[in-house]
N, C-alpha and C positions, 0 to 999 in steps of 0.2 A: 504494500500500500504506500503510495507516494506521500511524503511529508508535505503538509499544507503550510504555506508561508503565513506568517502573521500579517495583519494589516499594517501597511507602511504609513508612518506619519512623518512630518517634517519638523525640524527644530532648528533654531538659530544656534550657531556654534557657541555663542556666548551663553546660551541657556543650558548647555550640557558640558561646559568646561569650568574647571575650578579657577583657571588662571590663563590670561592672555597677556603676555608681558614682553616689552622690548628688552633687548640685550644691553650689556654694559659697554660704555664708550671709553675706550683707552687705546693706547698703542701696544701692539704685541711685542714680545721679546723672545729671542731664542736662548736666553740665559736659563739655567736650570733652577729657576726660583719662581714661586707663585703657581697658581692653578693653570691648567691648560685652558686655552682661549679659543673656542670653536668659532670659526668664521665661515662665510658662505663658500669660499674657495676650498675649504677643507672637506666639503661634501662633494664627492665625485662618484658617479655611477652607483648611487644609493649606498655608499659606504664611507666611513671615515677611517683613515689611517692615524689612529690616536698617537702613535709614536712620533708622527711628523707634525702634530699640532703644536704651535708655539705657546708660550706662557705669557702671563700678564701680572703686573703688580696691582694689587687691589686691597683695600682696607678690610679688616676682618668683618666689620659690620655689613659691608656690601657683599662679601664673599658668600655668606649664607643665603642672601637674597637671590643671587644669580646662579647658585649651584645647580647643575644638571643632575637628573637622576633617571633611572630606567622608566620608560613609559612616557617621557616628555617627547613632544614633537616640535621641531624647530622649522620655521618657514623663512625663505628669502623674501624680504619685503621690498627690495629695490634692485634695479639693474636688469641685465639681460636674462637672468635666471629667476626673476620675480615669480613667486608662487611655488618654487621648488621646495619640497618638504623632506624631512628625514626623521624617522622614528628611532629614538635611542632605546634599543631593546635590552641592552645590558648596562649595568652600572659602569659609567665611564671613569669613576674615581673622582679625583679632585679636578673638576672641570666646570667652567662657566661659559657663557655664550656672548657673542659680540653684538653690537648695536644694530647691525643691518639684518639681524635675525629676530624673529618673534617666536617666543616659546608658548606653546599651548599645553596645558596639563589637563587631561580629561577628568571629569567627575566619574569615577569608576562605577558608581551606582546607576549611571545613565548612559555612559558611552565607553565602550571598549577601545583602548588606544590603538590596537592593531586594526580594528574595524575602521576607525577614523583615518588611520594612515593609508589604508587601501582605498578609501573614498577619495583621498587627496591625490590619487593617481588616475581617477576616472575622468572621462570627457565632460561630465556634468560639472565637476569641480573646476576644470580648466576653462570651461565656458564662463563660469562665474568670475574667475580671475580676470579673464580677458575683458569682460564687460565692466569690471570695477577698477582695473588698473588705470592710473592717471599718469600723464607725462609721456612725451614722445621719445626724447633722447635718453631719459632715465626713468622708465616706468616704475611706479610706486604703488604698493598696496598696504595701507596702514592697518593698525590693530583694530580700529573701529570697523573697517570694512571686513576684515577677517572674522570678527565676531558676528557680523551680520550674514555670513555665508549660511545657506540652507543645507542641511544634511539629513538624508533619509534615516529615520529612527525606528528601531524595534526594541524588544526587551534585550537586556544584556545577554541572556541565554541564547536567544536567536542570533544575536551578533556573533557570539562565539562559534555557533554552527557555521555561519557564513564565512567567518575567517578561516576555519579549518578547511572548508570546501574550496574557497578561493586560493588558499595557499597551496593546496594540492594541484589545482589546475595551473596556477602560475609557475609552480616549480617545474612542471613539465616543459612549459614554453621557455623558461630560463635555461633549462638543461639543453634544449634544442638550440637556443640562441648562443650558448657557450660553444657548441659544436660548430655553428655557422661562423663564429668569429675566427675559428682556427683555419677555415678554408682559404681566405686570402693569403695567409702565410704559407700554406701548403701549395697554393697555386704559384706563388712567387718562386718557391723551390723547384716546382715542376717546370716553370719557364726556363730557369737556369739550367736544369737538366736537359731540356730540349736544345737549348743553344749550345751547351757543351758537347752534346752528341753530334750536333750538326757540324761543328767546327773541328771535330776529330775525324769527320768523314763517315761516321757510323750511320747517319740518317740516310745517306745516299749510296751505301755499300752495294745494295742490290741494283740500284740504277746504274752504277759503274759497270757491273757485270753484264748488264743488258746493253751497254753502250761502250764496247771495248775500243772503238776507234777514236774516242775522244782523247785529245792530248792537250797539254798546255799551249797557250798561244805565245807568239814571239815576244810580246811585251812582258808577260810574266816570266818567260825564260830569261830575258835580259835582266830583269830586276833580280831574279834568283841568282844569276851568275855573279852580280855585284856583291851579294851578301854571302855567297859561299867563300869569297875571298876574305871577307871580314870575320868569318866564323871563329877562327882561332883566337882572335883578340877581343871578341865581344864578351861583355860581362852579363849579357841578357840570358836568363835561363830559357827563354823561348827558343834559342838556337839549338838547345839540346833535344828539342822535340821534333826537329826536322825529319829525323829517320822514322819517326812514328806516324808521319803523315801518309795518306794514300799516295800511290806511285806518281800520279799525274799532278799532285798538289805541290806547291812550293811555299816556303816561308819567306816573307819579304817584309821589309820595314814599310811603314806607312808612307814615308816620303818617296819610296820607289814606285808606289802604285798611284801617286797623285801629288798635287801641289798642296803644301801645308802652309796656312797663312794665319798669323795671329792678328786679331782685330786691333783697331786703333785705340790708343789710350784716350780716356776722357779727361780733358783739361779745361780749366776755367775760361781760357781765351776762346774756346770753341762753343761756349754756352749760347752765344749769339753771333750772327754774321749774315752775309748776303746769300749764303748757300746752305740754309738749314735743311737737313735731310733726316729721315727716320733711320734709326739703328736699333738692332736687337742686342740683348745682353743676357747674362746667365739667368737672370730672373725670368726671362721669357721662355726658357726650356723647362718642360715638365716631363715626367716619365711617360705621359700620354701624348706627347707632342708639343706643339707651340701654344703658348698662352700669349696672345697678342692684344690683350685688353689694355695694356699700358706700354705702348711703344713710344719712347722718347726721341727727341731730335737734337742734333748738334750740327755745327757748321763743318762742311767738307768742301775744300777747294777742288778744282778739277782733277788735280793729280791724285789726291787722297780718295776722291770719289771713285776714280777708275781702279785704284788699288783695293779698296775695301767694299766695293759694291758686290752684293751677293748675286750668285747666278743659280737658276734652278738646277737641282742636282747636287749642290754643295751639301756636305755633311758636317754639321757643327757639333762640338762638344763643350760642356762646361769645363773651363780650364782649371778652376780651383774652387775649393769650398772648405769651410771649417768642419764639415762633416764628411767622413770617409764614404758614407752612403750616397753622397751626391756627386762625387768626383767622376767626371767623364760622361755624365748624362748626355746622350746624343739626340739629334733631331735632323731630319732632312729638310732643306729649304726648297720649296716648290714655287717661289715667287709670290708668296702670300701678301707681301706689301711691295708696291712698286718702288723702284729705285731705293732699295733699302741697303744699309751698310751694317757693320757689326763692330762691337766694342771688344777690347782686349780681355774681357772676362770669358770670351769664347775663342775657340780655335776652329777654323774652317779647313776642311779637306776637299779638294776638287779632284775626284778620282778619275784616273785614266785607264787603269788595268783591272778595275772592278766596277760593277754597277753601284750606284748610290745605295740601293737597298741592301745589297750584300755588305757593303762597308758599314752601313748603319747597324746591321745585326751583329757584325763582328765587334764593333765598338760597344754595342749594348751588352754583349756577353762579357767584354772586358770590364765594363762598369759594374754590372751586377755581381760578377765574381770577385770584385775588388782587385783585379789585376793591375789597375792603374795605381792603386794605393801604394803598392810596393815600390813603384817607380817615382812617387811624388816626393817633394821636399817641402820643408817648412815646419815650424814648431806648432803653431796653432791652426794654420791653414795648409791644406794639401794642394800643391800646385803641380800640374803636369808639365806646363811650359811647352812652347813650340818645339824646342829641340827634343824634349822627352817624347812627345807624340810622334815626331818625325822618325825617331829611332825605334819606336814601338813595333814589335814584330807580330805579324798576323799571318794566318794560313790563307793561301790563295789557290783555289781550284781553277780548272779551265772555265772559260766563259759560259759554256753550256751547263756545266755543273753548278756554277754560281746561281744561275737562274733556277735550277732544280732545288738547291739548298734553300733559297728564298721562298720558293713555292711551298716547300714542306714546312718551313718555320711558320709562314703565314697561315697555313691550313691548321696547324696545331694550335696556334695562338687564337684562331677564331673559335675553336672548341673551348679553349680556356676562358675566353671572354664571355662566351655563352654561359659557362658554368658560374662565372662571377655575377652575371646579370640574374641568373636564376637564384643565386644565393641572396642577392639583394631583395628580390621579390619575396623569397621565403621569409626574410627578416621582417619585411613590411606586413606579410600575412600574419606572422606571430604577433606583431603589435596590434593588428585588427582583432585577432582572436582574444588577446588580453583585454582589450577594451570591450569586446562583446561579453566576455565573462563578467567584467566589472559592472557593466550596464545591467545585465540580467540580475546580478546579485542585489544591486541597490533598487531594482524595481520589484524585488521579491519573487523573481522567477527562477532562481538558481536551482531549486530542488524540483522543478517541474520536469515532466518527461521531455519537453523541448530542450531544456537546458542540459539535460544529460547527454545530448548529442554534440555538445561543444568539443 
């Protein structure tokens, strides 16, 4: 027999709370004195890392007034996260809360704190927050408005049943969401594995067997000849891998397969002038290609314009970064901005013995595998430098096989991108399912036969 829900009533939060209180105003300190001082920024992903929360100096009389305890709910009352709430489930010890938070302490005879905390995640709650928040640049929701929020109310016993049911449902979606979060990291490793296999020649091994007549073209042979002469004196570990490449492949430095050009330095005298032209910089390259939403300009005279003007097919990389994860990030220029130049935070390669797409994927593999990092210099910033990129050794197959390598990489990446898109859709579906469960719970429908199909 189905459990019949109680009649739902509504109450103002102020009617079922013992306390609605603003936090303490002070400057935090990372000295090991005073109570912990909980701020909005300490609440991330519905959790608080208490060991990272700073401390604050406070008079003993105020300390007792602002002391947090299990069952308290704190709200962000201002800023971009206005309305965000956090239930303190366990005793936080000696801890108080900051002034941009509001503390709600429920009247346990009327309102279960976990029931209230779940309601504060519902669409109904967020609708009330959106309607009541004031201010455009810095939205605000004060204690009076918080107290006037309407909350669906039942007996505390019924609230306890709803909390147990909701926690069970939401735990399942949380577990699924945790698994989904792992997928992008796995996908990144899968992309690296695909690229590594492609540039070892593994991905096209069967293709080479089916195309025995394919041989290196003369430009690649010429470049290879130059570097076999240098092999004995080179310090690059890449030369040791020459023997492991497929028979028709060659190892060649980047400068031997194309022109390597460092962009022009940005200087104050070029901030204005008669020949202002657009230019791209490291900030315009992302892992997904170009971000041209903020393209700046500087003065290029005729000589510099001819030297630094980008051409379709140029492959550019991020020359340096404070993060090893960003060094060497590549992109292909396809004439996205007319008469565009580039700054010296980028290095351009104008390939002759490879296709732009093949070179792009080779450099992407180097960036993702951190191969550039071993070659970079600098204490706080990793720099590749024009000379470093020019001498960087890459594997070069015959032209026909370059095209096949690119085709296989792009086909594999399309499958991966589809997986990422499906992961994103699954995460959005989980969010909708969570909201559906919350909505049914606070309408009194959670125990109905319809709700059981959630």
